Every structure is written in structure tokens, then in C-alpha cells.
C-alpha positions as CSV (number, residue, x, y, z in Angstrom):
1,M,113.4,112.0,102.4
2,R,110.6,114.5,102.7
3,T,107.7,113.5,105.0
4,T,104.9,115.3,103.2
5,L,103.1,114.2,100.1
6,R,101.4,116.2,97.4
7,V,97.8,114.9,97.3
8,R,94.9,116.1,95.3
9,L,91.5,114.6,94.6
10,E,90.3,113.9,91.1
11,G,86.9,112.3,91.3
12,H,87.4,109.2,93.4
13,L,91.1,109.0,92.8
14,Y,93.8,110.3,95.0
15,L,96.6,111.8,92.9
16,L,99.9,111.3,94.8
17,G,102.8,113.5,93.9
18,L,105.6,111.3,95.2
19,G,109.3,112.3,95.3
20,E,111.6,109.7,93.8
21,P,112.9,108.4,97.2
22,Q,109.3,108.0,98.4
23,R,108.3,106.2,95.2
24,D,111.4,104.0,95.5
25,L,110.7,103.1,99.1
26,I,107.0,102.2,98.3
27,R,108.0,100.1,95.3
28,E,110.7,98.2,97.1
29,V,108.2,97.4,99.9
30,L,105.5,96.2,97.5
31,L,108.0,94.1,95.6
32,F,109.3,92.6,98.8
33,L,105.8,91.6,99.9
34,R,104.9,90.4,96.4
35,D,107.9,88.1,96.1
36,R,107.6,86.4,99.5
37,G,107.1,82.7,99.3
38,D,104.2,82.5,101.7
39,G,101.4,82.9,99.2
40,D,98.3,85.0,98.6
41,T,96.6,84.4,101.9
42,A,99.5,85.8,103.8
43,S,99.6,88.7,101.4
44,V,95.9,89.5,101.9
45,V,96.3,89.4,105.6
46,R,99.4,91.7,105.5
47,A,98.4,94.1,102.7
48,G,94.7,93.5,101.9
49,V,95.4,92.2,98.4
50,D,97.0,89.2,96.8
51,Q,100.5,89.2,95.4
52,A,99.5,89.9,91.8
53,S,97.6,93.0,93.0
54,L,100.7,94.2,94.8
55,G,102.6,93.9,91.5
56,R,99.9,95.9,89.6
57,I,100.0,98.7,92.2
58,E,103.8,98.7,92.1
59,E,103.6,99.1,88.3
60,K,101.4,102.2,88.7
61,L,104.1,103.8,90.6
62,A,106.6,103.7,87.7
63,G,106.5,107.4,86.9
64,G,104.9,110.7,87.5
65,D,101.9,111.4,89.7
66,V,99.8,108.3,90.3
67,G,96.1,108.1,90.7
68,L,95.0,105.5,93.3
69,S,91.7,104.5,94.8
70,I,91.3,104.8,98.6
71,G,91.6,101.0,98.7
72,E,95.0,101.2,96.9
73,V,96.2,103.9,99.2
74,H,95.3,101.5,102.1
75,V,97.4,98.9,100.4
76,L,100.4,101.3,100.4
77,F,99.9,102.1,104.1
78,S,99.5,98.4,105.0
79,A,102.5,97.4,102.9
80,L,104.8,100.0,104.5
81,T,103.8,99.0,108.0
82,A,103.8,95.3,107.3
83,A,107.3,95.4,105.9
84,A,108.4,97.1,109.1
85,V,106.9,94.2,111.1
86,V,108.0,91.3,108.8
87,I,111.6,92.4,108.7
88,P,112.6,92.4,112.3
89,S,115.9,94.3,112.4
90,E,116.8,97.7,111.2
91,Q,119.9,96.4,109.5
92,E,118.0,93.7,107.6
93,F,115.4,96.2,106.6
94,F,118.0,98.5,105.2
95,T,119.8,95.7,103.4
96,R,116.6,94.4,101.8
97,I,114.7,97.6,101.2
98,G,117.4,100.2,100.9
99,F,115.8,102.5,103.4
100,F,115.4,102.7,107.2
101,K,112.4,101.3,108.9
102,D,111.6,104.7,110.4
103,Q,111.4,106.2,106.9
104,A,108.7,103.5,106.0
105,V,106.7,104.3,109.1
106,S,107.0,108.1,108.6
107,L,105.8,107.7,105.0
108,A,102.9,105.5,106.1
109,N,101.9,108.2,108.6
110,A,102.3,110.9,105.9
111,L,99.9,109.0,103.7
112,V,97.2,109.1,106.4
113,R,97.8,112.7,107.3
114,D,98.0,114.1,103.8
115,I,95.1,112.0,102.4
116,A,92.9,113.2,105.3
117,S,94.0,116.8,104.8
118,A,93.2,116.6,101.1
119,V,89.7,115.3,101.9
120,D,89.1,117.8,104.6
121,S,90.1,120.7,102.4
122,R,87.7,119.6,99.6
């Protein structure tokens, strides 16, 4: 999986050009957190939004470039890192998410780096 993202700014939206594996990883993590049985309060602590909002962001990732607010980008970062914490073992993470934990962490780091780079080059 590539560890760079195509990011461009359009107004106040960050247009993310995600590859299919990147999109799949993020969607699986969002669905995992959305479907946990521990409720909205835990979801807000982990990802910054309730479970329904996780589902709405996941739906935005269904195809093509996706335009997200900086708050929604933060949700992606939080979800990727939270899933790596919530699922303790590498094997369990791979079984549930279909990717390795280090791929989730690398993608979270790429979000920060490439969003910041897009802003700085403005």
C-alpha cells in the first residue's frame, strides 16, 4: 500500500485522492468503530464523533476523490489510531480489519504529513 496521499484544497474541503487499499482500510476501521457495542460516548472519546457520524463519513469514502472538512480528516486520523489501540494483537487486527496495524499507523501519519504539505504549499 502506498504511503502518500493526493491532497488538494478546494475552499475549506480537503480533497483526498485515496487508492483503493487506502480507502478500504479506512472504511473497515470506521465500520469497526461504528459497530462496536459500547455506544456513542466511547465513539466520541475514540474518534471525536458518534457512531452515526462514523457511518456517514464511511459512506463518503464509497468512490472517487472525497472532500472532507478538517474535522472529518481528524476523525480519519483518530479512527486509524484508535483501532490500532482497541485491537491489541497484530493477528486480531489483521483478522478483523484485513490489514496490518502498521499500515493503519502509516496511513494516519500520511494524513497528517500530506494534509500539512497541501496547506503549506497553498
